[in-house]
N, C-alpha and C positions, 0 to 999 in steps of 0.2 A: 698172446692175448691181443684182442682187437682194441682199437682206439676207444670204442664204445665202452668196453669193460673197464679200461683204465680210467676213463672219465667217471664211470659209475662208482668205482672204488673210491676215487677222490671225493665224490659227492657223498658217499656213505660216511667217510671219516668227517667231512665237514658238518653233516647233519648231526652226527654223534657228538661232536664237540659243542655244537650250538645248543642242542637239547640239554646236554649235561650242564653247561654253564647256566642255562636258563633255570633249570630245576634247582640248582644250587643257590639260587637267589632266595629260595624259601627253605631249602634243606641243606644246610652247610655241613661240610666235612664228610659227606657220604657218597663220594665219587664212585666207589666200587658198586654200591647198591644201585645207583642210578644207571651205571653202564650195563649192569646185568638186566635191569628192567627194560632198557632200550633194546638190548640184544634179544630179549624175550619177544618183544614186539616185532622186530625185524625177522625173527625166525618163525613167525606166524603162530606163536604160542600164547598161552595165558599165564598170568602171574598170580601167585599166592604170597602175600606178605604176612608173615607170622611173627609177632613180637609183643612184648608187654606194653601196657598203655603208656602213652605220652612220648613215644620214640619217633613219631612222625610217619606212621604207616599211611594214614589217610592223606597226609600232606604230600607224600611222595606220589600217591595215586592221582590226586587232583592236579598236582603240578605237571606231571607227565601228560595228563589229558589236555591241560591248558597249552602246553608247549607244542602239541601235535596239531591243534586246531580241529576242525571238523566238529562232529556232534559228540557230546558226552552226556551220560546220565549217571546219577548216583542213586543206588538203591540201599536203603537202610534195612537190613535184614532183622526181623523180629519174629517171635514165636507165632504170631497170628498172621504172618505174611502168607498169601496163597500163591500157588503156581501161576495163576492167571494174572496176578499183580505184577509178574515179571514178564511173561511172554505175550500177554494180550488176550483178547477174547472176541468171539463173534457175537454180535448183538443184532436183534431183529430191527430192520429199518422199514417202517410201515410205508414210507414213500416209494421205496424201491421194491417193496413186497419180497424181500429176501434178507439174508444175513449179511452184515457188513463186518469185516475184520478191523478191529481197533488195536493197533500195535501197542505193546507194552514198552517199558523203558529199556528193555534189552536191545531194541532197535536203535543202536547208536554205534559210532566208530569205537568209542571207549566206554565201557560199562564198569563203574566202580561199585563192587558188591561189598558194602561195609559190614563187618562182623558177620560173615557168611555162616558161621557155625551157630548163630542164634536162631536160625530158621529150622523148621522141621525137616527131616530127611526127604519127605515128599516134595517140599518146596525146593530144597537143594537140587533134587534130581531134575527139576524143570530146566536147569542149565546144562544138563548132560548133552542133549542133542545139539543145542546151538553152539556149544563149545567145540564139539567134534565136527559138525557138518555145516556150520555157518548158516543155519536156517532153523526155523521153528515150524512145526507141523501142527496146524489147528484144524480140527474136523476133516482130516485127511488131505488138507491143502498145504503145501510147503510155502513158507514165506521167507525169502533170503534176507539176511541182515546186511548192513552196509559193509563195504570194503574200504580200508582194512578194518578188522574187528578184533578187539582185545578186551578180555575180562580181567580186571585187576581186583582180586578179592583180598580182604584183610580179616585176620582173626587173632584173638587173644588166647595164647596157649595155657594161661594159668587160671583164668576165671572160668571154672567148669560149671557153676550153677546156672541153669537155664540155657545150657548150650548142648549141641548135638555134634558128636565127632564126625568129621567128614569121612565117609567110607573110602576104601581103596580105589574103587571105580571112579569116584569123584576126584580124588587126589591125582589120579593118573591123567586126568584131563588138563592139569596144570603142567606146563612145560617146566616151570621153575617154581621153587619155594625159597624165598630169601628172608633174611632178617635185616632190620635197619640198625638196631643197637643204639646205645647212648653215645652222644658226641664226646670228644675229648674235652678236658677241662678248659683249654684255651678257647676252643670253638664255642663251648657253652657260655663262657664269659662274654664273648663277642655277641652271641645271641641275646643274652640278657641286656647288654648295653644297647644293642640295635633295636630290640623290640620296645625298650623303654622310651626311645626317642622318636620312633616312626612306626607307621602301620605296616602290616605285612604286605609286600608288594603284590600288585595284580599282574600276573604274567600274561604276556602276549605270545601268540604262536610264532615259532621260529621255523616251522616247516608246515607241510600240508598233507592231508590224507593221500592225495595223488602221488606225492613224492615218496611217502612211506610205502605205498603199494608197489611203486617201481623198485625201491630198495629191497623189498621182500622178494621180488622175482630175482633180483641180482644175487641175493644171498644164496639162493639155491644153486647158483653156478660157481660158487667158490670152490676151488680145487681141493680135493681130498686125496692125498697120497695113499697108496696101499699100506704103508707103515702106520698111518693114522688109523685106518680102519682096523688093522690088526691090534693096535694099542687099545682102542675102545672095546673090541671083542674080548681082549685079555682082561680088562677091568671087569666087564660083565661076568665073565666066567669065574673070576676070583671071588666075586660077591656071592655067586651061586654055591660055591664050595666052602664058603667061610662058616665055621662052626657056630658063630654068634648070630647068624642070620637064618631065619626060617624061609625067607623068600628074597632072592637076589634080584638083580636088574634083569628086566625082560628085553626081548629084541626091540620092542617099542621104546624102551628106555634108552637103548643104544642109538636108535635113530634120533631120539630127542636130543641126546648129548651131541651127536654130530651136527644137527641143525643149530644148536646153541653155539657150538664152537665156530661154525661157519659165520654166524652173525657177529660174534665177537671179533673174528678176523677182519670182517668187512669194516666194523667200527674202528678198527686199528689201522685201516688203510692198506690191508694186505689182501691179495687175491688167492691165498692158500692158507690152509689150517696148519697150525703148529701144535706140538704136544702141550705147550703152555696154555693155548686156547682150551684144550680139553681139560687140563687140570683146573683152570680158573672157573670153568662152568660145571665141573663134575659135582661139586657139593650142592649147588642150587638145583641141578637137574635130577640127581639120583637119590639123595637122602630120603625124600618123602616117598620114594618107591621101594625102599628097603624095609622089610618086616623083620624085627628082631625075634630071635628064639626066646621062649619063656625064661629059660635059665639066665640068658644074657640080660634080659630086661630086669629081672630081680636083682642082678648084680649092679645095676645102674649103668650098664653099657649103653652108649648112644649110637645111632646109625652114622652120625658124622664121624665119630671116633673109629668105627669099623671101616668106613670108606677111606679115611686118612691112612689107616694101616694098609689097606689094599693098594692105594696109590703109591705108598712108600715102597711096597714090595714088588712093584712091576718095573721092569727096565724101561726107561724112556727112550723111544726110538730116535735115531739120528737121521734126519732127512737129507736128501741130496739137495744141492743148491737149486733154489727155485728160480 
């Protein structure tokens, strides 16, 4: 490894620790969820936070945006939201005697799409291009979004009235899907006492978009041993052959898992991926890409349970000394 790479890895760990500590000022006891969210950002992915109301989904998204600095916009998705309300629109300018593009809220470093499943499928699809290509095409003209670019979407999985299920093509654009969950009792008591005495803290940035963009480039250089590639391929193959699944992990899913594992390794201060990095990110990366067979769905089987079974059944590779 070069000195530059060593310095970069140390910087990645330092940024990860600083962002995690900063976000935990408003979201206590959720270190794992915060680290996964940051790994998603460093892997150039997009994040879907799915959980019941009141668990801190929007708080996590807003705190991460505040910690990164740069520009951030929040979009409240509603049934009457139009695609142009997200991407922007070209309007006639009589002074210029031509059309002028007025960018929508999607043009920011971090876009918080709150309750994304409340918008119509047509409006949801407005995010497809920008999440994949980092640009919006209006009237045949591409308009690039800022770098780095991250969409953090939230949705409530139990309130089905007035919602539209995200199609598989949309779900596949999200590198990770995570849950926040309720805090433990001790943490919840601390939250109650703390919130009764003081206001919610206003977070200051602990890093910059430029630093994040540098770390994103660094993550792509994290070493992946042949044994790790074989391990990921074995996981994908096992999901495709599992009787409870109608659709297993795709090659794109494998690549997503590798990127997430590389990012988690960098956050941990390592220049190489370990099997633990793969296992820790597999649930967030793969479960929303797995489609259950009808019979398994009727029995109440979950994609998370199937993936856990798959991971338990595959031999963990032993790597040579790095």
